[in-house]
LUMDREN-608109 format. One record per residue: residue in three letters; x, y, z of N, C-alpha, C in turn. Coordinates in steps of 0.1 Angstrom, whole numbers, plus 5000, padded with zeros to 4 digits. Each point is the difference from the previous one (the first is absolute). Example, Ala and Ser with C-alpha at 12.3 -4.5 7.8 and 13.67 -1.06 7.14 Angstrom:
ALA513249435078499150125000500950125000
SER499650114993500950115000499250115008
***
This chain:
UNK732955607369498950095003499550074988
UNK501050054992499750074988499349914991
UNK500449874999499449904991498549985004
UNK499749995014498749985004499150124997
UNK500650125002499250124997499750014985
UNK501049964992499850004985498949904996
UNK500049885007499049904996498650055004
UNK499950065012498750065005499550114990
UNK500950084996499650114991499649944987
UNK500749904995499649944987498749935000
UNK499749945012498849925002498850085003
UNK500150105009498850085004500150154999
UNK501250054995500150145000499350074988
UNK499650125002499450084989498649974997
UNK499349915007498649974997499150115006
UNK498950034993499150105005499449985014
UNK499750105007499549995014498749935000
UNK499150024990498749944999500249854999
UNK501049954993500349864999500249945014
UNK500750075008500349945013498850005009
UNK499050094998498749995007499349874995
UNK500049984987499349884995500749875005
UNK501450015001500749885005499749985014
UNK499950105008499749985014498649955002
UNK499050044991498749955001500049854996
UNK500849964990500149864997500549925012
UNK501050045006500649935011499049995012
UNK499450115003499049995011498849914997
UNK499550014988498949914996500449865000
UNK501249964996500449864999500449955014
UNK500550095009500249955014498849965007
UNK498850054996498849965006499249904991
UNK500649954990499249914991499949865006
UNK499349995011499949885008499049904994
UNK498950054995498849924997500349894990
UNK500550044988500249914989501049895004
UNK501050035008501049905004499349895008
UNK499150035009499449905009498549974996
UNK499550054989498649994997499549855000
UNK500849924993499649864998500049935014
UNK501050035008500049945014498950055008
UNK499750134999498950065008498749934996
UNK499749984987498749954995499949865005
UNK501049924999499949855003500149975015
UNK500950065007500349975014499150085009
UNK499950134998499350095009498549994997
UNK499650004987498650014997499449874997
UNK500849894998499549874998499549974986
UNK500350084990499649984987500849894994
UNK499449934990500849894993501050064991
UNK500949924995501050044991499450064987
UNK498949934995499450054988499350145002
UNK499450015012499350135003501150115001
UNK501149975006501150105001500550034987
UNK500149904991500550034986499050094993
UNK498749985002499050084994500250155004
UNK500250025013500150145005501250064994
UNK501249935000501250064995499950024985
UNK499249914993499850024986499250124997
UNK499050035009499150124998500850135002
UNK501049995009500950115002500750034986
UNK500549894993500650024987499050064990
UNK498849955000499050054991499750155002
UNK499950045013499850145003501350084995
UNK501149945002501350074996500050034985
UNK499549904992500050014985499150124996
UNK498850005007499150114997500650145005
UNK500649995012500550135005501150064992
UNK500949924995501150054992499550074987
UNK498949944994499450054988499450145003
UNK499250005010499350135004501050105005
UNK500949955008501050105005500950064989
UNK500349924990500850064989499250114992
UNK498749974998499250104993499850135008
UNK499849985013499850125009501350085001
UNK501149935000501350065001500250104989
UNK499649974988500250094989498950104999
UNK498849975004498950094998499850095012
UNK500149945012499750075013501350065006
UNK501149934998501250055006500749895009
UNK501350015002500749905008499650015015
UNK500150125005499750015015498649965004
UNK499050064994498649965004499849854999
UNK500549944989499849854998500749935011
UNK501250045003500849925011499450025013
UNK499550125003499450035013498749925002
UNK499150004990498849925001500349865002
UNK500949954992500449865001500549965013
UNK500950085006500649975013498950015011
UNK499250105000498950015010499049894999
UNK499749964987499149884999500649875005
UNK501449994997500749885004500049995015
UNK500350115007500150005014498649965006
UNK498950064995498749975005499749854998
UNK500249954988499749864997500949905008
UNK501250055003500949925009499449975013
UNK499450115006499449985013498749924999
UNK499250024989498849934998500349854998
UNK501149964993500349864998500449945014
UNK500750085008500449945013498849985009
UNK498950074998498949995009498949914994
UNK500149964987499049924993500049865006
UNK498849945001499949865005499549904990
UNK498850024994499549904991500950004987
UNK500049884994500849984988499750104989
UNK498750034998499750104990500550145003
UNK500150035012500550145004501550004998
UNK500749895004501450004998500450004986
UNK499249934991500349994986499850144994
UNK498950075004499750134994501150105005
UNK500449995012501050095005501349984993
UNK500449874997501249984992499950054986
UNK498949994994499850054987500250154999
UNK499350075009500150155001501450045004
UNK500649935009501350045005501049994988
UNK499949894993500949984988499850124990
UNK498750044998499750104991500750135004
UNK499850055012500550125005501650005000
UNK500549895006501549995002500750014986
UNK499549924990500750004988499750124991
UNK498950075003499750134992501150105003
UNK500749995011501050105003501349974992
UNK500249884995501349974994500250084987
UNK499150014991500350084988500250155003
UNK499350065010500250135004501450025006
UNK500449915008501350015006501149994990
UNK499949904991501049984989500150134991
UNK498850054996500150124992500650125007
UNK499750015013500650115008501649995001
UNK500449875001501549985000500650054987
UNK499449964989500550044987499950154998
UNK499050065005499850154999501150085007
UNK500449955012500950085009501549974997
UNK500349894994501449964999500450024985
UNK501150074998500550024986500449864994
UNK499950004987500249874993501349945003
UNK501150085001501349945002500249945014
UNK499150035010500149955013499049895004
UNK499249964990498949915004500549865003
UNK501049964994500549865004500450005015
UNK500750105004500450015015498850015008
UNK499050094996498850035008499249875002
UNK499749934989499249885001500749895008
UNK501449994999500749915008499950035015
UNK500150135003499950045014498649975005
UNK499050024992498649985004499849855002
UNK500549924991499949855001500749955013
UNK501150075003500749965012499250035012
UNK499350125000499150035012498949905001
UNK499449964988498949905000500549875007
UNK501249954997500449885005500550015015
UNK500650115003500350025014498850005009
UNK499050084995498750005008499449865000
UNK500049934989499449865000500749915010
UNK501450005000500749915009499750045014
UNK500050125004499750045013498549975004
UNK499150024991498649985002499849855004
UNK500749914992499849865003500349965014
UNK501150065005500449985014499150065010
UNK499750134998499150085009498649945001
UNK499549954988498749955000499949875009
UNK501149925000500049895009499750035014
UNK500750115005499850045014498750075002
UNK499550074990498750075001498949905001
UNK500149894992499049895000499849945014
UNK501149995008499949945013499150095009
UNK500050134997499150095008498650004995
UNK499749944989498750004994500050044985
UNK499349924992500150024986499450144995
UNK499150055008499450134997501150115000
UNK501049985008501150105000500750014987
UNK500049894992500650004987499350104991
UNK498749995000499150084992500150155004
UNK500150025013500050145005501350074996
UNK501149935002501350064996500250024985
UNK499549904993500050024985499250124996
UNK498950025006499150124996500750135004
UNK500750005012500650125004501250044991
UNK500849904996501150044992499550044986
UNK498949954995499550044988499550155000
UNK499450035012499650145002501250105001
UNK501049955007501250095001500650024986
UNK500149904992500550024986499250104993
UNK498649995001499250104993500250145005
UNK500250015013500350135006501350064995
UNK501049924999501350054995499950064986
UNK499349924991499950044986499150124999
UNK498950015008499150115000500750135004
UNK500950005010500650125005501350044993
UNK500849904996501350024995500349994985
UNK499149924994500249984985499150084991
UNK498749995002499150084992499849944987
UNK499350074991499749944987501250024991
UNK500349904992501250004991499650004985
UNK498749974997499650004986500150144994
UNK500550024988500150134994498650044995
UNK499850135002498750054996499950024985
UNK498849994995499950014985500450144996
UNK500650014988500450134994499350034987
UNK499950124995499350034988500549914988
UNK501349975001500649924989499649855000
UNK499549965012499649865002501149925007
UNK501250065003501049935007499649985014
UNK500049885005499649985014498549985001
UNK499349994988498650005001499549875005
UNK498750005005499549875005499949904990
UNK499949875004500049894990498750014992
UNK500149974987498850004991499149885003
UNK498850014995499049905002500449874994
UNK500950004990500449874994501249945006
UNK500350035013501249965007500149855000
UNK498949935004500049855001500449944986
UNK499350064990500449954986501450024997
UNK500650115004501450034998500949895006
UNK499749965013500849905006499849864994
UNK498749974996499749874994500649984986
UNK500350124994500749994987501450035001
UNK500649985011501450035002500749865002
UNK500449934990500549865001501350005007
UNK500850104999501350005007499850005015
UNK499250085005499750015014499349875005
UNK499049964993499249885004500949885000
UNK500949994991501049895000500850005012
UNK500550125004500850015012499149975013
UNK498850045000499149965011499849855001
UNK499849944988499849854999501349935006
UNK501250054997501249945005500050015016
UNK499550115005500050025014499049915006
UNK498949974993499049915005500649865002
UNK500749954991500649875001501150005011
UNK500750115001501050015011499349995013
UNK498950075002499250005012499549875003
UNK499549924990499549875002501049915006
UNK501350014996501149925006500350055014
UNK500250145001500450055012499149985012
UNK498750004998499049995010499849865005
UNK500749904994499949865005500749995013
UNK500850105004500750005013499050025011
UNK498850064997499050025010499049885001
UNK499749944989499049904999500549865001
UNK500949964991500449864998501349975008
UNK500950105003501249975007499749955014
UNK499150075008499849945013499449865000
UNK499249974990499549864999501149904997
UNK500950044991501149914997500949985012
UNK500350115007500849985012499349925011
UNK498750015001499249915009500149864996
UNK500049974987500149864996501449945003
UNK501050095001501349965003500249995015
UNK498950015008500149985015500550135007
UNK499950114994500550135006498850075006
UNK500250075010498950075008499750144993
UNK498950065004499750134995501050105005
UNK500649985012501050095005501250004992
UNK500449884995501149994991499850074987
UNK498849994995499650074987500250155003
UNK499550055011500150145003501550055001
UNK500849925005501550035001500650004986
UNK499649904992500649994987499550124991
UNK498750035000499550104991500550145005
UNK500450015013500550135005501450034993
UNK500749904995501250024993499850094988
UNK498850004994499750084989500150155004
UNK499350045010500050145004501450045005
UNK500749915008501350045005501050034989
UNK500049914989501050024989499750134993
UNK498750034998499650124992500450125008
UNK499850005014500350115008501650035000
UNK500749895000501550015000500550044986
UNK499549944990500650014987499450104990
UNK498750035002499350084990500750144997
UNK500650065010500650134998501250004991
UNK500549884998501249994991499649964985
UNK498749964999499649964986500050114990
UNK499650135003500050104989501450024994
UNK501150005009501350024994500449884992
UNK499549885004500449884993499449994986
UNK498850054998499349994987500050134992
UNK500550115006500050134993500849994987
UNK499450054989500750014988499949874992
UNK499449895006499949874993498749994992
UNK499949924990498849984993498949955009
UNK498950075000498849965008499549864996
UNK500049984987499649874995500849885005
UNK501350035000500949895005499949985015
UNK499850115008499849995014498749935003
UNK498950034993498749935002500149854996
UNK500749974990500249874995500849925011
UNK501150065005500849935011499149985012
UNK499250105004499149995011499149884999
UNK499449994988499149894997500649865002
UNK501349994994500749875001500349975015
UNK500550105007500449975014498849975009
UNK498950074997498849975008499549864996
UNK500049964987499649874996500949895006
UNK501350025001500949905006499649995015
UNK499850115007499749995014498849925003
UNK498950034993498849925002500149864995
UNK500749984989500249874994500749905010
UNK501050055007500749925010499249955011
UNK498850075002499149965011499649854998
UNK500049964988499549864996500949905007
UNK501350045003500949905006500350035015
UNK499350105006500250035014499349915009
UNK500649975011499449925011500350065013
UNK501350055002500450055013499850165000
UNK499950055012499850145002501050094993
UNK501349955001501150084994499950014985
UNK499549894994499950004985498950094996
UNK498850005008499050094997500550155001
UNK500750025011500650145002500950044988
UNK500849914995500850034988499250044988
UNK498949924998499150044988499450145002
UNK499650035012499550145003501050104997
UNK501349985004501050104998500350024985
UNK499949894992500250014986498950084993
UNK498849965002498950074993499950145005
UNK500450035012500050145005500950094992
UNK501249944996500950084992499350044987
UNK499349904994499350034988498950115002
UNK499349995011499050115004500750135001
UNK501250015006500750135002500450064987
UNK500449914990500450064987498750044992
UNK498949935002498850024992499350135004
UNK499950025013499150105005500450144996
UNK501250055002500450134996499850034985
UNK500549914992499950014986498550014995
UNK499249925006498649994997499350145002
UNK500250055012499250125004500450124992
UNK501350024997500450114992499649994986
UNK499949874995499549984986498650034999
UNK499249975010498650045000499950154999
UNK500850075007500050155000500350054986
UNK501049944993500450054987499049964989
UNK499349895002499049964989498650065002
UNK499950095010498750065003499950144995
UNK499150034991499850144996499650085012
UNK500550135001499850085012498550015004
UNK499150024990498650025002499349885004
UNK500649884998499449875004500749935010
UNK500850075008501049935009499249925011
UNK498950055005499349925010499449884994
UNK499450014988499449884994501049894997
UNK501250054995501049904996500549935013
UNK500150085011500449945013498949905004
UNK498850034998498949925004500049874992
UNK500250004987500149884992501149915005
UNK501250065003501149925004499749945014
UNK499450075009499649955013499049894998
UNK499250014990498949904998500749864997
UNK501150004994500749874997500449935013
UNK500350085010500349945013498849955007
UNK498950074998498749955007499549874993
UNK500150004987499649874993500949895004
UNK501350025001500949895005499749965014
UNK499650105009499749975014498849915001
UNK499050024991498849925001500249864993
UNK500849994990500149884992501349915004
UNK501050065005501249925003499849895010
UNK499250025011499749885009499249904993
UNK499150044991499149904994500849924990
UNK500750074991500849934990501149915006
UNK500750055011501049935007499449875006
UNK498850025006499449885006499649904990
UNK499550044989499549904990501249934994
UNK501150074997501249934995500649905010
UNK500050055012500649915011499249885002
UNK498650025000499149885003500049904988
UNK500050054988499849914988501349964994
UNK501150075001501249974993501149975010
UNK500050075011501049975011500850125004
UNK500649995012500750115006501250044991
UNK500849904995501250034992499650074987
UNK498949964994499550064988499750155002
UNK499450035011499750145003501350095000
UNK501049965008501250085001500950004987
UNK500049884994500850004987499250084990
UNK498750015000499350084991500350155003
UNK500150045012500450135003501450044994
UNK500949905000501350024994499950024985
UNK499149924994499850014985499450144997
UNK499050045008499450134997501150115001
UNK500949995010501150105001500950004988
UNK500349894994500850004988499350064988
UNK498749974999499250054989499950165001
UNK499850045012499950155003501350074996
UNK501149935003501350064997500150024985
UNK499749904992500050024985499050114996
UNK498950005006499050104996500550145003
UNK500750025011500550145003501150044990
UNK500849904996501150044990499450034987
UNK498949944996499450024987499250135000
UNK499250035011499250125001500750125005
UNK501249995005500750115006500350124991
UNK500549974988500350114991498850094996
UNK498849944998498850074997499650095012
UNK500149945012499750085012500950125001
UNK501349994998500950115001499850104989
UNK499649964988499650104990498850085004
UNK499049935006498850065004500350105011
UNK500949965010500350095011500750134995
UNK500949984990500750114994499150104993
UNK499049954993499050084993499250085010
UNK499649945011499250075010500850115008
UNK501349975002500950105005500150124991
UNK500149984987500150114991498750074999
UNK498949935001498750074999499850095013
UNK500449955011499950075013500950135000
UNK501149994993501050114999499650104990
UNK499149964990499650094989499250125006
UNK500250124995499250115005498650004996
UNK499150015009498550034998499449914989
UNK500149875002499449904991498749965006
UNK498850034993498749975005499949855002
UNK499349965011499849865002498649964996
UNK499650044988498749964994500049854997
UNK501249944998500149864997501249955007
UNK499849935011501149955008500349854996
UNK499449954989500349874996501549984997
UNK500649905006501449984998500449994985
UNK501050064995500450004986500549864996
UNK499749974988500549874995501450014995
UNK501049935006501450014995500249974986
UNK500850084993500349974986501149894999
UNK499849914991500949894999501550054997
UNK500150114993501350054997500850065011
UNK499350045011500650075010500949915009
UNK501250035002500949925008499549995014
UNK500349885007499649995014500850095008
UNK499350065010500650095009500849925011
UNK501150055004500849935010499450055014
UNK500249925010499550035013500650135005
UNK499350085007500550135005501149975010
UNK500950105002501149985009499549975014
UNK498950055004499449965013498649954998
UNK499849874997498749954997499050035010
UNK498850004996498950035010498949894999
UNK499749955012498849924999499949885009
UNK499249995009499749885007498750005006
UNK499349895001498750005006500149935013
UNK499250055009500049945013499349874999
UNK500749895004499349885001499250005012
UNK498850034999499250015012500249905010
UNK500949995006500449935012498849915004
UNK499749904992498849925003499050105002
UNK500250104994499150115002499250034988
***
């Protein structure tokens, strides 16, 4: 009993109260995330759209998301975390209902575009809020717990959505809108604004006009975002190409649903143990291992025919996902200057939106012109190359994170120039902190 209490304390103890309100909002929001899970089925079976028309609608959702993360990141820094998040959630709830009521293809497409814009505009604000309220030493645990809530909600939503769809597809849109509004209400009442007000010294000042130029001239961060883009291109094949591959093997959509559910189940069961497993270890090594494991999992799909083999591949790449996500999010937090936290979150989220729009297209082209095996073995090759890239770029990232920590701790340093400093060649590489920080939420097909 004492051991269980100690594990719970080590996993979830000592975190700020405002974090738990954010965590609760995440869980509630994801429990109602019905629409995206069943959108393709709704469009083709309920509305009678063709597969290409359904693909267009889902693609427009991704296009709107790319625009939303960019705008949301800017507003998060200039306007504030809470107002950005509230407007985004209210807009998303409204457009959720509008999409459920839309009938012509043009109205459905426009609704998906606007829904993607509002829904993803909330992501940078939420990420910046998490970084604001959680101390640096606790961020690995906090992001892992939030990621656990995302996947618990996703797994439950997939089951609940199936029952809700039997009562009518409109119910999916209504429940999704309600949970989005409840999340906004929790944050409005219990969390409040977390952005630091500007001071006469400039500490905590709003982001300068040259913020975009600052990010675009930050090769260390952009390199990290590029690696996440390639990771997302591989990871999102489980939504687009995996069900097609399983169909070619004679397996039913229900079997695909059961197999892919293993992803959420494993994360819910195992994610709470991951922070203790990777604590104190080099983030570069953890991310490299995650890339290899994920690549192996997707690569083995080339040889899968039976449902149990497909299930095994899902379990393998899920382990890679579990290692990758916590380290990713905390690293984003460390590489983001405080005054540009929202914009940096937005750029990182943008990599997921680009992957969401392009992964199905690229996967389909490779599969059609080169073959199914080439697609999955290519995913394995990308995983290996990413592992090497993480090992090479890791020391520079750690030096950059150390510099930003020192700058944040320095008394009253004006933020007239938040451009990341250029590491000196003679400076030794910093070792990973005793409690590394950083992981990004793999937007759950989100």
